[in-house]
N, C-alpha and C positions, 0 to 999 in steps of 0.2 A: 388547470393542469393539477390531477390529483397527486397524493404523495406517492403512489406505486410508479406511476407514470414517469414522475421525477426520478425515482430511483433507477429505472430502466434508461432514462434518457442521459442520466449522468454518469453513468458507470464506466463508460470508455474513457471519458475526458478525465475523470477522478483517477481513474488506474494509470493513465499515461502520464498526466502532469503530476500527480502525487507521488510517484516511483521515479520520475524522470531523472531526479539528482542522483539516483543510486547508480547509475551507468554514467555519470558525468565526468568532466575532465576535473572537476572540483574534488569528487571522491579519489579519483586517480593520484591526484597531486597530493591528497591527504595520506593514501597508502604509501607513498613514497617517502613521504617526511616522517612519517610514524614507523616505518618498516614493516607495517602489516601487510598480509596478502588482502587481495580484494574481499574474499568471502570472510577472514578473520576481521577485517574492519566493518563489513556489512553486518555480522552478527553481534560484534561488540558495539558498534554504534546505534544499530536499530532497537537490539533486544537489550541493551545495557541499562534501559528504563526499568527493566525488572530487577536491577541490582546485581551485587556480585553473587550470584547463584549457582546451584549445581548445574551441569549441562542439561541435565533431564528437564529442567524448568524451561529452558530455552526451547528445547524439542517440543514441549507441549505447546509452546506460543507459535513456534514457526512451523505449522502443521504441513506445509506442502513440500519440505525437503526431506532428504533422507536422514534419519536420526544420525548415523555415524558421521555423516559430512557436517551436520551442525556440530556434534560433540567435538569434533577433531577441530572445527574452525573456532569455536567457542574457547576451547582450551589453548589454542595458539595465539589467540587475541589476549590472553590474561597478561601479556607484556605491558599493555597500555591499561591504566586504572580505568574503571568503568565509568566513573564521572567524567573524566577528561574524555574518552571516547566518545560519550554521548554528545557532550558540549562541542566536540570537532565535528560529529556528523551531523548535528543541528545546523552548525554554522556552514557547512559544505551544501546543505539544503537552502538555507538563507541566500549564500552566494549564487548558487543555481537561479534561484528566482529572480535574483537582481538582474543577472546576465540575460536570462532567456524571457523575462516578463518585464523588463525595464520600459520597454515601449509600449506596454499593455495599459491604455487609458482607463480600463474599467476596473483596476485593481482594487482601488478603496472601496467601492461598492461590493465586488465580489468578495473582499473580505469580511463586510459587514454580514453578507447572507451565509456564507461559510462559517462564521462565528456562531451565528445563531444555531446553525445544524450542528456544530461540532459541541457547543456548551449545553446545548438542550437535550443532547443524546444519553442514553442509559450506558453505563460503563460495564455491565453484568456481561461476563463472556469475552470480554475484549480487554486482556489486560496490557497489549501494547498500545492500544488506543488510550488507555486509561494513563499509562506511563507517558506518553508524548503529551498528553492534554495537560499535564501538570507541569510540563517544562515553561520556563520563561519564553515570552513569544517577542519577535521584533515588534518595535512600535507601530509600523504601518508600511504600506507601500508592496513592492513586489516580494519582499523577504516575508513579510508576513502572509502573502498570498501562498507562496511555496509551502510554508509552514502549516498552514489551514488545509491546503489540498493533502498534505501527506497524513495530517490527522484524519479527515474523512476517509481516505483511503484505508488506513488502518482500521477504521470502524467497519468498512465494508468486507475488509479482508477476514476481520473476525466473524463476521455474520455468515460469510461465505464457508469459512472453516465449520462452524456450527451445522450448517446446512448439510455439507458433504458428509459429516459425521453422522448425523441424523438419519441419512439415506443409506448408510452403511457402505460408501464408496470409498475404495482405497485411494490415499492421495495421488499415487503415482497414476492410477487409473483416471482419477478426476483430471489431472495435468494433461494426459494422453487424449481425452475426449472433452477438453476444454471448449468453452462458448467462445466462437470468433469475436462476438460482439463485446466480450469483457476486455477491458482496457488493461494493459500491461506496459512496464517502463520500455521493454523492446516490442514493439507493437506488431513487428513482423514474425516474432517467434511463437509457433504453435506447435501442438502435437509432439512428437518425437523431438523436435528441435527444442521444444521447451522443457522437455524432461531432461534432456542434456544439460541445458542451460542451469537447471536446477541441481546438477551433478547425481541424478540418478543412474545407478550403473544399468547398462545394457547386457543382455537383450530385452526388449519391451514387449509385454504381452499385447496383443490385440484386444481392445475393449469389446467385450460381449455385447449383443443387442440389450439386454437387460441392464448392462452396467452403464451403457449411452443413455438408456433411458431414464434410470435413476440420477445419472449426473445432469440430465436437463431438468429433471424435478428438483435437484439441488439448487440450480440456477434460479428457478422460479422461487423457491422458498427464500434464497438470498435476497431476491428482490422483494419479496413479502415482509422480510425482516428489517430490511434497510428503510422501507417505506416508513418507517416509524420516525426516523431521523428528520424527515422531510416536513412532518405535521407542524412543525413550528413556524413554517413559512406559509404566507397566504398563497392562494392558486397564481395570482400574478407574480409573487415572489418566485414561486418555483419556477415559474416560466422565464422569468428574468435570469435565474440562476443558470438554467439550461443554455439560454443565449450567451451569458457572459463567459460560460465555459468553454463553449464553441469558440467564442473570440480569442480567449485565451490560449486554447489548444493551435489556433491558426498563429497567434502572435509567437507562440515558442518554437513554432515550426521554421521561423524565418531565419 
């Protein structure tokens, strides 16, 4: 299996598993304990690795959300110190991994492969990936698996944002014309439903044929860019990674 094939074959599982904790009972409980709303916790916890920054910095990193929604959520989350928010959000990720991947026998081997991918990748243009990569990691097992899955998801998300911008596709249009093969935490949410999930105000435009074409090219460029991350693995290692991610996805669904 070549690196680009691996980028294509892993994206759905990485998207679903790497972001699965974001819509989990663990994060819901975290919101209830902290008094933050779901999106306040989401931006504070996920983007808090950027530090205590101006909301415009968070908008720059969270490309696919409406800027006003990002700014409002970030400001509302300031009630929770940013370092604590990141620590709590990461702990929810790890707890989700323990619960959903605890019965997955291939966790340690998957961790080894994902560690090679994450630690061997370039951080340029990927600030959230860089921030999460710098965090302390669990020692091993399902918690580390969840952490690394999120890391690789952040990397692909950054590469996708670069590709969408490069092709001049508006983030809302990119959401409306999204690729059904790309994984998301809410795997059933597509098109207008995805736009609503991301809090884009209605009504939504109908993507033009040219926009759909450019969105498709952006997806292809994302795969091209992401392929570099998988060059650290051998062809057999890449095939093994695809197989283990498929098994992990099945285990998490039980």
